[in-house]
DRENDO-1510 file (C-alpha; in Angstrom, 1 decimal, always signed):
<recs>
REC; n; res; u; v; w
REC; 1; MET; +0.1; +0.0; +0.2 .
REC; 2; THR; +1.2; +3.6; -0.6 .
REC; 3; ALA; +0.3; +4.8; +3.1 .
REC; 4; GLU; -0.8; +8.4; +3.6 .
REC; 5; LEU; -1.9; +8.6; +7.3 .
REC; 6; VAL; -0.5; +6.5; +10.4 .
REC; 7; ILE; -2.9; +6.5; +13.5 .
REC; 8; PHE; -1.3; +5.3; +16.9 .
REC; 9; ASP; -3.0; +4.2; +20.2 .
REC; 10; LEU; -1.0; +5.9; +23.0 .
REC; 11; ASP; -0.7; +3.7; +25.9 .
REC; 12; GLY; +1.6; +0.8; +25.4 .
REC; 13; THR; +2.3; +1.8; +21.7 .
REC; 14; LEU; +3.6; +5.4; +21.9 .
REC; 15; ILE; +4.5; +5.7; +25.5 .
REC; 16; ASN; +5.2; +3.5; +28.4 .
REC; 17; SER; +2.6; +4.7; +31.0 .
REC; 18; LEU; +1.8; +1.6; +33.0 .
REC; 19; GLY; +3.7; +2.7; +36.1 .
REC; 20; ASP; +1.8; +5.9; +36.5 .
REC; 21; ILE; -1.6; +4.2; +35.6 .
REC; 22; ALA; -0.9; +1.2; +38.3 .
REC; 23; ASP; +0.5; +3.7; +40.7 .
REC; 24; ALA; -2.6; +5.8; +40.5 .
REC; 25; MET; -5.2; +3.3; +40.8 .
REC; 26; ASN; -3.4; +1.6; +43.4 .
REC; 27; ALA; -3.5; +4.8; +45.5 .
REC; 28; VAL; -7.2; +5.0; +45.1 .
REC; 29; LEU; -7.8; +1.2; +46.1 .
REC; 30; LYS; -5.7; +1.8; +49.0 .
REC; 31; ASP; -7.4; +5.0; +50.0 .
REC; 32; ARG; -10.6; +2.7; +49.9 .
REC; 33; GLY; -9.4; +0.0; +51.9 .
REC; 34; HIS; -9.2; -2.4; +48.7 .
REC; 35; PRO; -6.4; -4.7; +47.9 .
REC; 36; THR; -4.0; -3.1; +45.2 .
REC; 37; HIS; -2.4; -5.3; +42.2 .
REC; 38; PRO; +1.2; -5.5; +41.0 .
REC; 39; ARG; +2.0; -3.2; +38.5 .
REC; 40; ASP; +2.4; -5.8; +35.4 .
REC; 41; ALA; -1.2; -7.0; +36.4 .
REC; 42; TYR; -2.3; -3.5; +34.9 .
REC; 43; ARG; -1.3; -4.8; +31.3 .
REC; 44; PHE; -4.8; -6.6; +31.4 .
REC; 45; LEU; -6.7; -4.2; +33.3 .
REC; 46; VAL; -6.3; -1.4; +30.8 .
REC; 47; GLY; -7.4; -0.6; +27.2 .
REC; 48; ASP; -11.0; -0.1; +27.3 .
REC; 49; GLY; -11.2; +3.2; +29.0 .
REC; 50; LEU; -11.2; +4.7; +32.4 .
REC; 51; GLU; -14.3; +3.2; +34.0 .
REC; 52; MET; -13.4; -0.4; +32.6 .
REC; 53; LEU; -10.1; +0.0; +34.4 .
REC; 54; VAL; -11.9; +0.9; +37.5 .
REC; 55; ARG; -14.3; -2.0; +37.4 .
REC; 56; ARG; -11.5; -4.4; +36.5 .
REC; 57; ALA; -9.4; -3.1; +39.4 .
REC; 58; LEU; -12.1; -3.3; +42.3 .
REC; 59; PRO; -12.5; -6.3; +44.1 .
REC; 60; GLU; -15.3; -8.1; +42.0 .
REC; 61; HIS; -17.6; -8.8; +45.2 .
REC; 62; VAL; -18.1; -4.7; +45.7 .
REC; 63; VAL; -18.3; -3.5; +42.3 .
REC; 64; GLU; -22.2; -3.7; +42.4 .
REC; 65; GLU; -22.4; -1.9; +45.7 .
REC; 66; THR; -19.8; +0.8; +45.0 .
REC; 67; ASN; -20.4; +4.4; +43.4 .
REC; 68; VAL; -18.1; +3.6; +40.3 .
REC; 69; PRO; -18.5; +7.0; +38.8 .
REC; 70; ASP; -17.4; +8.4; +42.3 .
REC; 71; VAL; -14.0; +6.0; +42.1 .
REC; 72; VAL; -13.7; +7.2; +38.3 .
REC; 73; ARG; -13.6; +10.9; +39.2 .
REC; 74; GLN; -11.1; +9.9; +42.2 .
REC; 75; MET; -9.0; +7.9; +39.7 .
REC; 76; ARG; -8.8; +10.9; +37.1 .
REC; 77; ARG; -7.7; +13.1; +40.0 .
REC; 78; GLU; -5.1; +10.9; +41.1 .
REC; 79; TYR; -3.9; +10.1; +37.6 .
REC; 80; SER; -3.6; +13.8; +36.6 .
REC; 81; ALA; -1.2; +14.5; +39.4 .
REC; 82; ARG; +1.2; +11.8; +38.3 .
REC; 83; TRP; +0.5; +11.1; +34.8 .
REC; 84; THR; +4.2; +11.8; +33.4 .
REC; 85; ALA; +5.9; +10.9; +36.7 .
REC; 86; THR; +7.7; +8.1; +35.0 .
REC; 87; THR; +5.8; +7.6; +31.6 .
REC; 88; ARG; +8.1; +8.4; +28.4 .
REC; 89; PRO; +7.8; +7.4; +25.0 .
REC; 90; PHE; +9.1; +3.8; +23.8 .
REC; 91; PRO; +12.8; +3.6; +22.5 .
REC; 92; GLU; +12.8; +4.5; +18.8 .
REC; 93; ILE; +9.2; +6.3; +18.7 .
REC; 94; GLN; +10.7; +9.7; +18.2 .
REC; 95; GLU; +12.7; +8.5; +15.5 .
REC; 96; LEU; +10.0; +6.9; +13.8 .
REC; 97; LEU; +7.8; +10.0; +14.0 .
REC; 98; ILE; +10.7; +12.1; +12.3 .
REC; 99; ALA; +10.9; +9.7; +9.6 .
REC; 100; LEU; +7.2; +9.4; +8.9 .
REC; 101; ARG; +7.1; +13.4; +8.5 .
REC; 102; ALA; +10.2; +13.3; +6.5 .
REC; 103; ARG; +8.1; +10.8; +4.0 .
REC; 104; GLY; +5.1; +13.1; +4.0 .
REC; 105; ILE; +2.8; +10.8; +6.0 .
REC; 106; HIS; +0.4; +12.3; +8.2 .
REC; 107; THR; +0.2; +10.9; +12.1 .
REC; 108; ALA; -2.5; +10.9; +14.3 .
REC; 109; VAL; -3.2; +9.5; +18.0 .
REC; 110; LEU; -6.4; +7.9; +19.3 .
REC; 111; SER; -7.0; +6.7; +22.8 .
REC; 112; ASN; -9.6; +5.6; +24.9 .
REC; 113; LYS; -7.8; +7.6; +27.7 .
REC; 114; PRO; -9.8; +10.9; +28.5 .
REC; 115; ASP; -9.4; +13.5; +25.8 .
REC; 116; HIS; -8.1; +16.1; +28.1 .
REC; 117; ALA; -5.4; +13.7; +29.6 .
REC; 118; THR; -4.4; +12.3; +26.0 .
REC; 119; ARG; -3.9; +15.9; +25.0 .
REC; 120; GLU; -1.8; +16.8; +27.7 .
REC; 121; ILE; +0.2; +13.9; +27.9 .
REC; 122; VAL; +1.1; +14.2; +24.0 .
REC; 123; ASP; +1.9; +18.2; +24.4 .
REC; 124; GLU; +4.2; +17.3; +27.4 .
REC; 125; LEU; +6.4; +14.1; +25.7 .
REC; 126; PHE; +6.3; +15.3; +22.2 .
REC; 127; THR; +6.8; +18.5; +20.0 .
REC; 128; GLY; +3.9; +20.4; +19.0 .
REC; 129; ASN; +4.0; +19.4; +15.4 .
REC; 130; ALA; +4.1; +15.7; +15.9 .
REC; 131; PHE; +0.7; +14.7; +15.2 .
REC; 132; GLU; -1.9; +16.3; +12.8 .
REC; 133; VAL; -4.7; +15.1; +15.4 .
REC; 134; VAL; -4.7; +14.0; +18.9 .
REC; 135; ARG; -7.9; +12.5; +20.1 .
REC; 136; GLY; -9.1; +10.7; +23.2 .
REC; 137; ALA; -12.4; +9.8; +25.0 .
REC; 138; LEU; -15.0; +12.1; +24.3 .
REC; 139; ASP; -18.7; +12.1; +25.9 .
REC; 140; GLY; -21.2; +10.7; +23.6 .
REC; 141; VAL; -18.5; +9.3; +21.1 .
REC; 142; PRO; -18.0; +5.4; +21.4 .
REC; 143; LEU; -14.8; +4.0; +22.5 .
REC; 144; LYS; -12.5; +1.8; +20.6 .
REC; 145; PRO; -13.3; -0.7; +19.0 .
REC; 146; ASP; -16.0; +1.1; +17.7 .
REC; 147; PRO; -14.6; +2.5; +14.2 .
REC; 148; ILE; -16.4; +6.0; +14.3 .
REC; 149; SER; -13.4; +8.0; +15.8 .
REC; 150; VAL; -10.8; +6.4; +13.7 .
REC; 151; LEU; -12.9; +7.0; +10.6 .
REC; 152; GLY; -13.6; +10.5; +11.8 .
REC; 153; ILE; -9.7; +11.2; +11.8 .
REC; 154; VAL; -9.4; +9.6; +8.4 .
REC; 155; SER; -12.0; +11.9; +7.1 .
REC; 156; ASP; -10.9; +15.1; +8.8 .
REC; 157; LEU; -7.1; +14.7; +7.4 .
REC; 158; GLY; -8.8; +14.0; +3.8 .
REC; 159; HIS; -7.5; +10.4; +3.5 .
REC; 160; SER; -9.1; +7.2; +2.7 .
REC; 161; PRO; -9.3; +4.0; +5.2 .
REC; 162; GLN; -7.6; +2.0; +2.2 .
REC; 163; ARG; -4.4; +4.3; +2.4 .
REC; 164; SER; -4.3; +4.7; +6.4 .
REC; 165; VAL; -2.7; +2.4; +9.1 .
REC; 166; PHE; -3.8; +1.8; +12.5 .
REC; 167; VAL; -0.8; +0.9; +15.1 .
REC; 168; GLY; -1.6; -0.4; +18.4 .
REC; 169; ASP; -0.8; -3.1; +21.4 .
REC; 170; THR; -4.2; -4.8; +22.1 .
REC; 171; ALA; -7.0; -6.6; +21.0 .
REC; 172; VAL; -9.0; -3.7; +21.1 .
REC; 173; ASP; -6.6; -1.7; +18.9 .
REC; 174; MET; -6.4; -4.7; +16.2 .
REC; 175; ALA; -10.5; -4.7; +16.2 .
REC; 176; THR; -10.6; -1.0; +15.9 .
REC; 177; GLY; -8.2; -0.9; +12.9 .
REC; 178; THR; -9.8; -4.0; +11.2 .
REC; 179; SER; -13.5; -2.6; +11.5 .
REC; 180; ALA; -12.4; +0.5; +10.2 .
REC; 181; GLY; -11.0; -1.0; +7.1 .
REC; 182; LEU; -7.2; +0.3; +8.0 .
REC; 183; LEU; -4.2; -1.9; +7.6 .
REC; 184; THR; -3.4; -2.9; +11.2 .
REC; 185; VAL; -0.2; -3.4; +12.8 .
REC; 186; GLY; +0.1; -5.1; +16.2 .
REC; 187; VAL; +3.2; -3.9; +18.4 .
REC; 188; THR; +4.8; -6.2; +21.1 .
REC; 189; TRP; +6.6; -3.8; +23.1 .
REC; 190; GLY; +3.5; -2.7; +24.9 .
REC; 191; PHE; +0.9; -4.4; +27.1 .
REC; 192; ARG; -0.2; -7.5; +25.2 .
REC; 193; ASP; +1.7; -10.3; +23.4 .
REC; 194; ALA; +1.6; -11.2; +19.5 .
REC; 195; ASP; -0.7; -14.2; +20.0 .
REC; 196; GLU; -3.5; -11.8; +21.0 .
REC; 197; LEU; -2.7; -9.4; +18.4 .
REC; 198; VAL; -3.0; -11.7; +15.5 .
REC; 199; ALA; -6.1; -13.4; +17.2 .
REC; 200; HIS; -8.0; -9.9; +16.6 .
REC; 201; GLY; -7.0; -9.2; +13.1 .
REC; 202; ALA; -3.4; -7.7; +13.2 .
REC; 203; ASP; -2.3; -7.7; +9.5 .
REC; 204; HIS; +1.6; -7.3; +10.8 .
REC; 205; ILE; +3.6; -7.8; +13.8 .
REC; 206; ILE; +6.3; -5.6; +14.8 .
REC; 207; ASP; +8.9; -5.9; +17.6 .
REC; 208; ARG; +10.5; -2.5; +17.2 .
REC; 209; PRO; +8.8; +0.9; +16.2 .
REC; 210; LEU; +11.4; +1.4; +13.2 .
REC; 211; GLN; +10.2; -1.8; +11.8 .
REC; 212; LEU; +6.7; +0.0; +10.6 .
REC; 213; LEU; +9.0; +1.8; +8.0 .
REC; 214; ARG; +9.6; -1.8; +6.3 .
REC; 215; ILE; +5.6; -2.2; +6.4 .
REC; 216; LEU; +5.0; +1.2; +4.5 .
REC; 217; LYS; +7.5; +0.0; +2.0 .
REC; 218; GLY; +5.5; -3.0; +0.9 .
REC; 219; ALA; +6.5; -5.8; +3.9 .
REC; 220; ALA; +4.5; -9.1; +3.4 .
REC; 221; PRO; +1.7; -9.8; +6.1 .
REC; 222; GLY; +3.1; -11.2; +9.3 .
REC; 223; ARG; +5.9; -10.6; +11.7 .
REC; 224; VAL; +8.4; -8.2; +10.5 .
REC; 225; HIS; +11.9; -9.6; +11.4 .
REC; 226; PRO; +15.1; -7.7; +12.0 .
</recs>
C-alpha cells in the first residue's frame, strides 16, 4: 500500500505509561481500603477506557455496591497528579515520527484515555508538530473498538481507510483498525503479546517501532523480522 496516514494508540504503543496508571489506581484502591495489584497486572486491566479500568481493578464482590462514577472521578484526579511521573515514549518512537514526517505521512493519536489527559500527555512528551490530530475519549462518542473515531480522523485529514494504518498493542486496537478497514499493525513492546494481536486481526506484527517503515515500503503480511 501507499500509506498517507498512520494513526497510533497511545498507552503501550507510543508511551510506556503502565507505572503511572498502576500507581494512581493503586493509590485509589488503598485509600478505599481495597487490595492493590502488581504493576504488571495492569497490562490486562487497561485498554477499554477509565471506567472499565476501575471496574476491573475493584474487588469483584464490591463492584455492584460501589459508586463507580465516584471512583472514576477519584482516579482521574489521582492520575492527573502523576501522569508523566515515569511515563516516557518507548525507544525509537521519536525517530519513527521524524521518519514519517520526512516521508510526508500524516500521523494521529487515538486513545480510550480521556481526551484532556490524552492531549496533555502528548503535549508534554512530544513536540507540538508531532501529530496532525490528537484525540481521546469524548462524551457521547463510542470508545474503541467502535470505528467511528478512527474514520472521523481519516476523514478530517482528507484520507481514505485504504491508505491509512492503525498501530496498537491490544486486541481492542486490532479490532478497531480492522473494523474501520485500515491496515492494522500490532506492536509487541506494549501491554499484550503477539498471539492476542494476531487473534484479533493484526495484519502485521512488529517488535520495534522503526520496523513500521518496512511495512510502509511493502513488507508481506505477518511478523516483521529484524
